[in-house]
Each structure stands twice: as C-alpha cells, then as structure tokens.
C-alpha positions as CSV (number, residue, x, y, z in Angstrom):
1,M,-21.6,-3.1,-1.9
2,P,-18.3,-3.9,-3.7
3,I,-16.3,-2.3,-0.8
4,T,-16.7,-2.8,2.9
5,T,-14.8,-1.1,5.7
6,T,-14.3,-2.0,9.4
7,T,-12.3,-0.3,12.1
8,S,-10.4,-2.0,14.9
9,N,-11.7,-1.6,18.4
10,D,-9.2,1.1,19.3
11,G,-10.0,3.0,16.1
12,R,-6.4,2.9,14.8
13,V,-6.6,0.4,12.0
14,L,-8.9,0.7,9.0
15,E,-9.7,-2.5,7.1
16,I,-10.9,-2.2,3.5
17,T,-12.2,-5.2,1.7
18,L,-12.9,-5.3,-2.0
19,D,-15.6,-7.8,-3.0
20,R,-16.3,-7.8,-6.8
21,P,-16.7,-11.4,-8.0
22,K,-15.3,-13.2,-9.8
23,A,-11.8,-11.6,-9.9
24,N,-12.1,-8.5,-7.7
25,T,-11.5,-6.3,-10.7
26,I,-11.7,-2.5,-10.4
27,D,-13.6,-0.1,-12.6
28,A,-13.6,3.7,-12.5
29,A,-16.5,3.9,-10.1
30,T,-15.0,1.4,-7.6
31,S,-11.6,3.2,-7.8
32,Q,-13.3,6.6,-7.1
33,E,-15.0,5.1,-4.0
34,L,-11.6,3.7,-2.9
35,S,-10.1,7.2,-3.4
36,R,-12.8,8.7,-1.1
37,I,-12.2,6.1,1.6
38,Y,-8.4,6.5,1.5
39,D,-8.6,10.3,1.4
40,A,-10.9,10.2,4.5
41,F,-8.4,7.8,6.2
42,N,-5.5,10.1,5.5
43,R,-7.3,13.0,7.2
44,D,-8.6,11.0,10.2
45,A,-6.5,11.8,13.3
46,T,-7.4,8.5,15.0
47,Q,-6.7,6.0,12.2
48,R,-3.0,5.1,11.9
49,V,-2.8,2.2,9.4
50,A,-5.0,0.8,6.6
51,I,-5.2,-2.9,5.6
52,F,-6.4,-3.5,2.0
53,T,-7.6,-7.0,1.1
54,S,-10.2,-8.8,-1.0
55,A,-12.9,-11.3,-0.5
56,G,-12.2,-14.9,-1.4
57,E,-9.0,-16.8,-1.8
58,K,-8.5,-17.0,-5.6
59,F,-8.0,-13.3,-6.6
60,F,-6.6,-10.5,-4.6
61,S,-7.4,-8.4,-7.7
62,A,-7.2,-9.0,-11.4
63,G,-6.8,-5.2,-11.8
64,W,-8.6,-3.2,-14.4
65,D,-12.2,-4.4,-15.2
66,L,-11.9,-5.4,-18.9
67,N,-15.7,-5.8,-19.1
68,A,-16.0,-2.2,-18.2
69,A,-13.3,-1.4,-20.8
70,N,-15.3,-3.4,-23.4
71,D,-18.3,-1.4,-22.5
72,G,-16.5,1.8,-23.3
73,E,-14.6,2.8,-20.1
74,S,-11.3,4.5,-21.1
75,F,-7.9,3.3,-20.1
76,D,-7.2,6.8,-18.8
77,S,-10.6,7.3,-17.0
78,D,-10.9,9.4,-13.9
79,Y,-10.0,6.9,-11.1
80,G,-10.3,9.4,-8.3
81,V,-7.8,11.7,-6.5
82,G,-5.8,8.7,-5.4
83,G,-5.4,7.1,-8.8
84,F,-6.2,3.6,-9.7
85,G,-6.9,1.6,-6.6
86,G,-7.5,4.7,-4.4
87,F,-4.2,5.3,-2.7
88,P,-1.2,4.8,-5.1
89,E,-1.3,8.5,-6.2
90,L,-3.0,10.1,-3.2
91,P,-1.4,13.5,-2.6
92,N,0.5,13.8,0.7
93,R,-0.4,10.3,1.8
94,N,1.1,10.2,5.3
95,K,-0.1,6.8,6.7
96,P,1.0,3.3,5.8
97,V,-1.1,0.9,3.8
98,I,-0.7,-2.9,4.2
99,A,-1.8,-5.1,1.2
100,A,-3.1,-8.4,2.5
101,V,-2.7,-10.4,-0.6
102,N,-4.9,-13.5,-0.4
103,G,-4.7,-14.8,-4.0
104,M,-3.5,-13.7,-7.5
105,A,-2.4,-10.1,-7.8
106,V,-2.7,-9.6,-11.5
107,G,-2.0,-6.4,-13.6
108,G,-3.5,-3.5,-11.7
109,G,-3.9,-5.7,-8.7
110,F,-0.1,-6.3,-8.6
111,E,0.4,-2.5,-9.1
112,I,-1.8,-1.8,-6.1
113,A,0.2,-4.3,-4.0
114,M,3.5,-2.7,-5.2
115,A,2.2,0.8,-4.1
116,A,1.5,-0.5,-0.6
117,D,4.0,0.1,2.1
118,F,3.9,-3.5,3.2
119,I,2.7,-6.8,1.7
120,V,1.5,-9.8,3.7
121,A,0.9,-12.7,1.3
122,A,-0.8,-16.0,1.5
123,E,1.4,-19.0,0.6
124,H,-0.6,-19.6,-2.6
125,A,-0.5,-15.9,-3.8
126,T,1.1,-15.1,-7.1
127,F,2.1,-11.8,-8.7
128,F,2.2,-10.9,-12.4
129,L,1.4,-8.3,-15.0
130,A,-0.8,-9.3,-17.9
131,E,-1.4,-5.9,-19.7
132,T,0.8,-6.4,-22.7
133,K,-1.0,-9.7,-23.4
134,V,-4.3,-7.7,-23.9
135,G,-2.7,-4.9,-25.9
136,V,-2.3,-2.2,-23.2
137,I,0.6,-1.0,-21.0
138,P,1.1,-1.7,-17.3
139,D,1.7,2.0,-16.6
140,A,2.3,1.9,-12.9
141,G,4.0,-1.5,-13.2
142,T,6.3,-0.1,-15.9
143,I,7.5,2.5,-13.4
144,R,7.4,0.6,-10.1
145,L,8.6,-2.9,-10.9
146,P,12.1,-1.9,-12.3
147,R,12.7,0.0,-9.0
148,L,12.0,-3.2,-7.0
149,L,13.6,-5.9,-9.2
150,P,16.6,-6.4,-11.4
151,R,15.9,-5.0,-14.9
152,Q,16.1,-8.4,-16.7
153,L,13.6,-10.0,-14.3
154,S,11.2,-7.0,-14.4
155,N,11.4,-7.1,-18.2
156,E,10.5,-10.8,-18.1
157,I,7.4,-10.1,-16.0
158,I,6.3,-7.0,-17.9
159,F,6.9,-8.4,-21.5
160,G,6.5,-12.1,-20.9
161,G,3.9,-12.4,-18.2
162,R,6.3,-14.3,-15.9
163,R,4.6,-15.1,-12.5
164,L,6.2,-14.6,-9.1
165,S,5.2,-16.8,-6.3
166,A,4.8,-15.3,-2.9
167,Q,7.9,-17.0,-1.7
168,E,10.0,-15.7,-4.7
169,A,8.5,-12.2,-4.2
170,A,9.6,-12.4,-0.6
171,S,13.1,-13.4,-1.6
172,F,13.4,-10.2,-3.6
173,G,12.1,-8.1,-0.7
174,I,8.8,-7.2,-2.4
175,V,6.7,-9.2,0.2
176,N,7.2,-8.8,3.9
177,R,5.6,-11.9,5.2
178,V,4.3,-15.2,3.7
179,V,1.8,-17.1,5.8
180,P,-0.9,-19.7,5.4
181,A,-4.0,-18.4,3.7
182,A,-6.0,-18.6,7.0
183,E,-3.5,-16.4,8.7
184,V,-3.2,-13.5,6.2
185,M,-5.4,-11.1,8.0
186,D,-4.1,-12.0,11.5
187,S,-0.6,-11.4,10.3
188,A,-1.5,-8.1,8.7
189,R,-3.3,-7.0,11.9
190,A,-0.2,-7.9,13.9
191,L,2.0,-5.9,11.6
192,A,-0.4,-2.9,11.8
193,A,-0.2,-3.2,15.6
194,E,3.6,-3.0,15.4
195,I,3.4,0.1,13.3
196,C,0.9,1.7,15.7
197,L,3.6,1.5,18.4
198,S,5.6,4.2,16.6
199,A,4.9,7.9,16.9
200,P,2.5,9.0,14.2
201,L,4.3,12.2,13.3
202,A,7.6,10.3,13.0
203,V,5.9,7.8,10.6
204,A,4.4,10.6,8.6
205,A,7.7,12.4,8.3
206,V,9.5,9.2,7.2
207,M,6.9,8.6,4.5
208,Q,7.2,12.2,3.2
209,L,11.0,12.2,3.3
210,N,11.1,8.8,1.4
211,R,8.7,10.2,-1.2
212,E,10.5,13.5,-1.7
213,L,14.1,12.5,-1.5
214,E,14.1,9.2,-3.4
215,G,17.0,9.3,-5.9
216,V,18.5,12.5,-4.4
217,D,22.2,12.4,-3.7
218,I,22.7,11.4,-0.1
219,L,24.5,14.5,1.1
220,D,21.9,16.7,-0.6
221,A,19.1,14.6,0.9
222,M,20.5,14.9,4.4
223,K,20.5,18.7,4.1
224,A,17.0,18.8,2.6
225,M,15.8,16.5,5.4
226,R,16.8,18.8,8.2
227,T,14.8,21.7,6.8
228,N,11.8,19.6,5.8
229,P,8.6,20.8,7.6
230,A,7.5,17.2,8.3
231,Y,10.9,16.4,9.8
232,R,10.9,19.5,11.9
233,A,7.3,18.9,13.1
234,A,8.3,15.4,14.3
235,I,11.5,16.2,16.1
236,D,10.0,19.4,17.7
237,S,6.9,17.6,18.8
238,E,5.6,16.6,22.3
239,D,5.9,13.0,21.1
240,A,9.6,13.5,20.6
241,K,9.9,14.3,24.3
242,E,7.5,11.5,25.3
243,G,9.6,8.8,23.6
244,P,12.7,9.3,25.8
245,A,10.5,10.0,28.9
246,S,8.7,6.7,28.5
247,F,11.9,4.8,28.0
248,A,13.4,6.3,31.1
249,E,10.3,5.6,33.1
250,K,10.1,2.0,31.7
251,R,6.5,2.4,30.4
252,P,4.8,2.3,27.0
253,P,4.8,5.7,25.2
254,R,1.6,7.7,25.1
255,W,1.6,9.2,21.6
256,T,-0.6,12.3,21.1
257,G,0.4,13.2,17.5
258,R,1.4,16.6,18.7
C-alpha cells in the first residue's frame, strides 16, 4: 500500500505516511485516497491533529507523478475532494495538519507542505518548485508562495527553481521547527501534543476565521468574527466554561468539544 495510517494511543493524533518509491510522487489515485483519509479525519470527533510524512529520508515528496502524466494522466485530473495531496482544498477543514518534512519537498510536495498548518523539517530538507522546468505551472505554489515570501524571492523560486534550505525556510517563518532527521517525527508528535492541549472548538473556530477573513479589513473582520457561527459555538460552549474553571482549580482542562 502506498499510504499507511496509524493513530496515537489516545486516539487524538492521526499519522499518515506516504510510501511511493523512489520519490514519493502522487498520482490521481493516491491523491483520491489521501482525500478520503483526510475527509474521514475531519469528521472524526476523537482525532484532533494529523501528521503527514513520507517514507525514507531523501524525498518528502517530488509532487505530481510525471510517469503517470506521461502515461496520459491529465494535469487537471480529479485529485479528490481535498485537492492534490488530500487536504489543501478540503472544504470546511477544521483540524490542523502538521507536515513532517524528512527530505526534499519538490513541486507539489512543496505545495502540500505550504498548505499544512505547521511544518517540522529535517536539517537536510529542501524546498523548491520545479514545474516551470518541465513546462507546467505550479498552480498552488503560484498562489501560496507569494503570500509567504517577498515577491522577488518567490519569483526566483517559481521561475528559477531556487532551493530553500530548511534553515532558510525557518528564517522566513515557513518552517516551525528544524531538527535532526532522526527527530522529525518525535518533534511533530510533541507539537501535536501541544495542539491537543487547546480546546477543539476554539481551534476549529480559529481555523475557520483565518480562512474566511484573510485579507479583510481589520475592523470589518472583527465585526464579522463576532457573528461567525464557529466563533459563537466556541465562546458559548461548555469548554469555554471549563477553561476558566480548570485554571481556578489548578488542574488540566477536560475538553469535551461541546
């Protein structure tokens, strides 16, 4: 199987591992399966965080499977409800995804990493877009990268194939943590554990608000936030009462998601 999944002992963290030698590329069938996995994760009341990684240490993912393309797979094939890679375009995604990047994130692999909410990278990891070198367009990269980097630098990566080291990506705020290769998954799991300490409805609301209000004037965004259903659900929840109560009683909060 090109994709394996495991769940933490407490059921809160889903780990998804792509294993398609030699470069962990993704064809339409693989992306559709990833979409099914992420859609189920998004609906599961127990699971809180997903960690996406790949087998081996050379490639996190080289993106679109050019062998499949050579065999006739279209650039705009059906990649599943979540888009290429399973989660970047998943409607109403309300749970965080951590990309545990253990090698080169190339083309669509870099785009998947950019779509994640957090990136933990191995010290030897690199990030670059290679699409224009093979005559196609880094569609998600064209949209996402200029929002993360200065325009001139993103142009150099998109048009010229410039590579970012893990350390340089971290300096620009694209990568959260850079660790030795052997520690990538442990670091990603530690980050997932930190996220799980937060109230699930609050996390879901922040994700929805960030998605819906990006680019909106700040005063208009504040007004819209206060009437947003996800915001209201979070602040009117039992968890919103549990947080102050646990603080006052000097104990860990017991989140119910209600």
